[in-house]
MOPAC internal coordinates of N, CA, C and O (Angstrom, degrees):
PM7 1SCF
backbone

  N    0.0000 0     0.00 0     0.00 0    0    0    0
  C    1.4857 1     0.00 0     0.00 0    1    0    0
  C    1.5176 1   107.71 1     0.00 0    2    1    0
  O    1.2310 1   119.45 1   -56.79 1    3    2    1
  N    1.3029 1   118.66 1   123.21 1    3    2    1
  C    1.4856 1   119.88 1   174.33 1    5    3    2
  C    1.5360 1   108.23 1  -104.44 1    6    5    3
  O    1.2310 1   122.70 1   -45.17 1    7    6    5
  N    1.3148 1   112.44 1   134.83 1    7    6    5
  C    1.5069 1   118.40 1   173.35 1    9    7    6
  C    1.4949 1   110.61 1   -98.07 1   10    9    7
  O    1.2310 1   121.58 1   -28.62 1   11   10    9
  N    1.3075 1   114.59 1   151.38 1   11   10    9
  C    1.4815 1   119.47 1   179.41 1   13   11   10
  C    1.5162 1   108.65 1  -136.88 1   14   13   11
  O    1.2310 1   120.34 1   -29.11 1   15   14   13
  N    1.2865 1   116.95 1   150.89 1   15   14   13
  C    1.4420 1   120.25 1   179.57 1   17   15   14
  C    1.5469 1   109.40 1   -72.17 1   18   17   15
  O    1.2310 1   120.57 1   -40.49 1   19   18   17
  N    1.3628 1   116.51 1   139.51 1   19   18   17
  C    1.4689 1   116.61 1   179.66 1   21   19   18
  C    1.5637 1   109.56 1   -65.97 1   22   21   19
  O    1.2310 1   122.37 1   -20.98 1   23   22   21
  N    1.3227 1   113.07 1   159.02 1   23   22   21
  C    1.4436 1   118.82 1   176.12 1   25   23   22
  C    1.4984 1   108.29 1   -68.27 1   26   25   23
  O    1.2310 1   119.61 1   -20.09 1   27   26   25
  N    1.3428 1   118.35 1   159.91 1   27   26   25
  C    1.4738 1   121.38 1  -177.48 1   29   27   26
  C    1.4989 1   111.07 1   -63.89 1   30   29   27
  O    1.2310 1   120.50 1   140.17 1   31   30   29
  N    1.3266 1   116.65 1   -39.83 1   31   30   29
  C    1.4241 1   117.57 1  -176.18 1   33   31   30
  C    1.5577 1   108.65 1   -67.39 1   34   33   31
  O    1.2310 1   119.10 1   137.08 1   35   34   33
  N    1.3032 1   119.32 1   -42.92 1   35   34   33
  C    1.4694 1   122.61 1   179.79 1   37   35   34
  C    1.5290 1   109.76 1   -60.96 1   38   37   35
  O    1.2310 1   121.06 1   138.80 1   39   38   37
  N    1.3788 1   115.57 1   -41.20 1   39   38   37
  C    1.4799 1   119.48 1   179.28 1   41   39   38
  C    1.4916 1   110.45 1   -64.47 1   42   41   39
  O    1.2310 1   118.96 1   137.87 1   43   42   41
  N    1.3063 1   119.59 1   -42.13 1   43   42   41
  C    1.5164 1   122.78 1  -176.06 1   45   43   42
  C    1.5676 1   103.10 1   -71.62 1   46   45   43
  O    1.2310 1   115.78 1   141.12 1   47   46   45
  N    1.2362 1   125.62 1   -38.88 1   47   46   45
  C    1.4761 1   122.53 1  -178.71 1   49   47   46
  C    1.5460 1   108.32 1   -64.52 1   50   49   47
  O    1.2310 1   119.84 1   133.78 1   51   50   49
  N    1.3231 1   117.90 1   -46.22 1   51   50   49
  C    1.3936 1   119.59 1   179.18 1   53   51   50
  C    1.4801 1   113.90 1   -63.32 1   54   53   51
  O    1.2310 1   121.67 1   142.27 1   55   54   53
  N    1.3829 1   114.41 1   -37.73 1   55   54   53
  C    1.5049 1   116.24 1   176.42 1   57   55   54
  C    1.4924 1   113.51 1   -66.24 1   58   57   55
  O    1.2310 1   120.24 1   141.77 1   59   58   57
  N    1.3811 1   117.15 1   -38.23 1   59   58   57
  C    1.4264 1   118.46 1  -178.89 1   61   59   58
  C    1.5600 1   110.95 1   -67.72 1   62   61   59
  O    1.2310 1   121.75 1   137.63 1   63   62   61
  N    1.3415 1   114.26 1   -42.37 1   63   62   61
  C    1.4614 1   118.30 1  -177.37 1   65   63   62
  C    1.5061 1   106.66 1   -65.69 1   66   65   63
  O    1.2310 1   117.92 1   136.39 1   67   66   65
  N    1.2789 1   121.57 1   -43.61 1   67   66   65
  C    1.4993 1   122.66 1   179.49 1   69   67   66
  C    1.4712 1   111.12 1   -63.91 1   70   69   67
  O    1.2310 1   119.14 1   138.98 1   71   70   69
  N    1.3687 1   119.25 1   -41.02 1   71   70   69
  C    1.4739 1   121.65 1  -179.21 1   73   71   70
  C    1.4780 1   113.39 1   -68.49 1   74   73   71
  O    1.2310 1   120.67 1   145.03 1   75   74   73
  N    1.3918 1   116.32 1   -34.97 1   75   74   73
  C    1.4480 1   121.27 1   174.69 1   77   75   74
  C    1.4875 1   109.49 1   -65.00 1   78   77   75
  O    1.2310 1   120.74 1   137.80 1   79   78   77
  N    1.3858 1   116.19 1   -42.20 1   79   78   77
  C    1.5636 1   119.34 1   176.10 1   81   79   78
  C    1.4966 1   113.35 1   -59.27 1   82   81   79
  O    1.2310 1   120.22 1   138.78 1   83   82   81
  N    1.3287 1   117.18 1   -41.22 1   83   82   81
  C    1.4387 1   120.59 1  -178.30 1   85   83   82
  C    1.4953 1   108.42 1   -69.80 1   86   85   83
  O    1.2310 1   119.09 1   133.66 1   87   86   85
  N    1.3238 1   119.35 1   -46.34 1   87   86   85
  C    1.4319 1   124.79 1   176.58 1   89   87   86
  C    1.4843 1   113.32 1   -56.01 1   90   89   87
  O    1.2310 1   119.92 1   136.70 1   91   90   89
  N    1.3859 1   117.76 1   -43.30 1   91   90   89
  C    1.4255 1   123.50 1  -178.81 1   93   91   90
  C    1.5511 1   109.35 1   -68.09 1   94   93   91
  O    1.2310 1   119.43 1   157.51 1   95   94   93
  N    1.2862 1   118.69 1   -22.49 1   95   94   93
  C    1.4790 1   119.49 1   176.89 1   97   95   94
  C    1.5371 1   109.08 1   -71.83 1   98   97   95
  O    1.2310 1   118.39 1   146.11 1   99   98   97
  N    1.3187 1   120.68 1   -33.89 1   99   98   97
  C    1.4839 1   121.30 1  -177.66 1  101   99   98
  C    1.4753 1   115.23 1   -97.18 1  102  101   99
  O    1.2310 1   120.68 1   154.60 1  103  102  101
  N    1.3520 1   116.31 1   -25.40 1  103  102  101
  C    1.4818 1   119.86 1  -178.07 1  105  103  102
  C    1.5208 1   107.07 1  -119.97 1  106  105  103
  O    1.2310 1   120.17 1   -42.75 1  107  106  105
  N    1.2969 1   117.29 1   137.25 1  107  106  105
  C    1.4500 1   118.73 1   177.61 1  109  107  106
  C    1.5013 1   110.93 1   -74.45 1  110  109  107
  O    1.2310 1   122.65 1   -66.92 1  111  110  109
  N    1.3125 1   112.53 1   113.08 1  111  110  109
  C    1.4921 1   121.33 1   174.53 1  113  111  110
  C    1.5159 1   107.84 1  -115.13 1  114  113  111
  O    1.2310 1   121.27 1   -49.37 1  115  114  113
  N    1.3276 1   115.17 1   130.63 1  115  114  113
  C    1.4461 1   119.63 1  -177.12 1  117  115  114
  C    1.5460 1   108.77 1   -60.18 1  118  117  115
  O    1.2310 1   120.85 1   -46.25 1  119  118  117
  N    1.2790 1   115.97 1   133.75 1  119  118  117
  C    1.4801 1   129.66 1   179.99 1  121  119  118
  C    1.5096 1   112.44 1    70.79 1  122  121  119
  O    1.2310 1   119.29 1   144.15 1  123  122  121
  N    1.3044 1   118.96 1   -35.85 1  123  122  121
  C    1.4947 1   122.71 1  -172.69 1  125  123  122
  C    1.5149 1   113.82 1   -79.42 1  126  125  123
  O    1.2310 1   121.35 1   151.31 1  127  126  125
  N    1.3194 1   115.02 1   -28.69 1  127  126  125
  C    1.4429 1   119.79 1  -173.27 1  129  127  126
  C    1.5222 1   112.14 1   -65.69 1  130  129  127
  O    1.2310 1   121.68 1   142.16 1  131  130  129
  N    1.3569 1   114.39 1   -37.84 1  131  130  129
  C    1.4987 1   115.27 1   179.93 1  133  131  130
  C    1.5125 1   114.22 1   -75.52 1  134  133  131
  O    1.2310 1   119.97 1   171.18 1  135  134  133
  N    1.3901 1   117.65 1    -8.82 1  135  134  133
  C    1.4737 1   119.86 1   174.14 1  137  135  134
  C    1.4878 1   111.55 1  -115.96 1  138  137  135
  O    1.2310 1   119.37 1  -154.42 1  139  138  137
  N    1.3100 1   118.80 1    25.58 1  139  138  137
  C    1.5076 1   122.50 1  -178.54 1  141  139  138
  C    1.5255 1   110.09 1   -59.80 1  142  141  139
  O    1.2310 1   118.74 1   132.53 1  143  142  141
  N    1.2544 1   120.01 1   -47.47 1  143  142  141
  C    1.4845 1   121.00 1  -178.58 1  145  143  142
  C    1.5189 1   110.34 1   -62.00 1  146  145  143
  O    1.2310 1   118.98 1   138.99 1  147  146  145
  N    1.2928 1   119.56 1   -41.01 1  147  146  145
  C    1.4789 1   123.11 1  -175.42 1  149  147  146
  C    1.4765 1   110.50 1   -71.61 1  150  149  147
  O    1.2310 1   119.59 1   149.57 1  151  150  149
  N    1.3240 1   118.39 1   -30.43 1  151  150  149
  C    1.4916 1   121.80 1   176.63 1  153  151  150
  C    1.4853 1   110.20 1   -65.12 1  154  153  151
  O    1.2310 1   121.33 1   136.72 1  155  154  153
  N    1.2979 1   115.06 1   -43.28 1  155  154  153
  C    1.5406 1   116.96 1  -178.39 1  157  155  154
  C    1.4808 1   109.27 1   -72.28 1  158  157  155
  O    1.2310 1   118.96 1   143.01 1  159  158  157
  N    1.3417 1   119.59 1   -36.99 1  159  158  157
  C    1.4872 1   121.01 1   171.87 1  161  159  158
  C    1.5407 1   111.91 1   -58.61 1  162  161  159
  O    1.2310 1   120.18 1   133.63 1  163  162  161
  N    1.2905 1   117.25 1   -46.37 1  163  162  161
  C    1.3927 1   124.02 1  -179.37 1  165  163  162
  C    1.6105 1   109.38 1   -60.15 1  166  165  163
  O    1.2310 1   120.96 1   139.42 1  167  166  165
  N    1.2859 1   115.77 1   -40.58 1  167  166  165
  C    1.5046 1   120.70 1  -179.97 1  169  167  166
  C    1.5104 1   109.34 1   -62.87 1  170  169  167
  O    1.2310 1   120.13 1   133.56 1  171  170  169
  N    1.3274 1   117.36 1   -46.44 1  171  170  169
  C    1.4441 1   121.92 1  -177.23 1  173  171  170
  C    1.5385 1   110.87 1   -68.02 1  174  173  171
  O    1.2310 1   120.37 1   137.64 1  175  174  173
  N    1.3559 1   116.89 1   -42.36 1  175  174  173
  C    1.4310 1   120.74 1   179.22 1  177  175  174
  C    1.5241 1   109.07 1   -64.52 1  178  177  175
  O    1.2310 1   119.20 1   139.24 1  179  178  177
  N    1.2760 1   119.12 1   -40.76 1  179  178  177
  C    1.4233 1   120.40 1   176.27 1  181  179  178
  C    1.5715 1   115.36 1   -60.50 1  182  181  179
  O    1.2310 1   121.01 1   144.32 1  183  182  181
  N    1.3585 1   115.67 1   -35.68 1  183  182  181
  C    1.4092 1   120.64 1   173.56 1  185  183  182
  C    1.4940 1   113.40 1   -70.81 1  186  185  183
  O    1.2310 1   119.24 1   141.87 1  187  186  185
  N    1.3169 1   119.06 1   -38.13 1  187  186  185
  C    1.4175 1   120.42 1   175.71 1  189  187  186
  C    1.5491 1   112.71 1   -67.33 1  190  189  187
  O    1.2310 1   120.16 1   137.44 1  191  190  189
  N    1.3040 1   117.29 1   -42.56 1  191  190  189
  C    1.4749 1   117.82 1   175.53 1  193  191  190
  C    1.4904 1   114.04 1   -64.69 1  194  193  191
  O    1.2310 1   120.49 1   144.49 1  195  194  193
  N    1.3578 1   116.67 1   -35.51 1  195  194  193
  C    1.4277 1   118.49 1   175.31 1  197  195  194
  C    1.4999 1   114.39 1   -67.38 1  198  197  195
  O    1.2310 1   120.48 1   154.70 1  199  198  197
  N    1.2919 1   116.68 1   -25.30 1  199  198  197
  C    1.5018 1   120.60 1   176.52 1  201  199  198
  C    1.5308 1   110.96 1   -72.98 1  202  201  199
  O    1.2310 1   121.20 1   139.64 1  203  202  201
  N    1.3688 1   115.32 1   -40.36 1  203  202  201
  C    1.4259 1   122.92 1  -176.62 1  205  203  202
  C    1.5988 1   114.35 1   -77.86 1  206  205  203
  O    1.2310 1   123.05 1   142.49 1  207  206  205
  N    1.3524 1   111.76 1   -37.51 1  207  206  205
  C    1.4841 1   116.83 1  -176.52 1  209  207  206
  C    1.5379 1   106.74 1   -98.56 1  210  209  207
  O    1.2310 1   120.40 1   -45.60 1  211  210  209
  N    1.2836 1   116.85 1   134.40 1  211  210  209
  C    1.4607 1   124.01 1  -171.33 1  213  211  210
  C    1.5834 1   109.76 1   -72.16 1  214  213  211
  O    1.2310 1   118.51 1   138.78 1  215  214  213
  N    1.3313 1   120.45 1   -41.22 1  215  214  213
  C    1.4464 1   117.98 1  -171.10 1  217  215  214
  C    1.5466 1   113.60 1  -101.76 1  218  217  215
  O    1.2310 1   121.57 1  -151.37 1  219  218  217
  N    1.3156 1   114.59 1    28.63 1  219  218  217
  C    1.4834 1   116.86 1   179.86 1  221  219  218
  C    1.4772 1   108.10 1  -108.16 1  222  221  219
  O    1.2310 1   120.10 1   180.00 1  223  222  221

């Protein structure tokens, strides 16, 4: 199994989603605060998938 670095766009999208999830945990954001945990999980899963899949 070969691993590859994620593309910059994928990395930034995962970073922004994770950062919004962390921010929504501490600050009340309408609609986003109730999904804060899942936003962070989605950011991490996106980074893992981008590491395993070459074109992501």
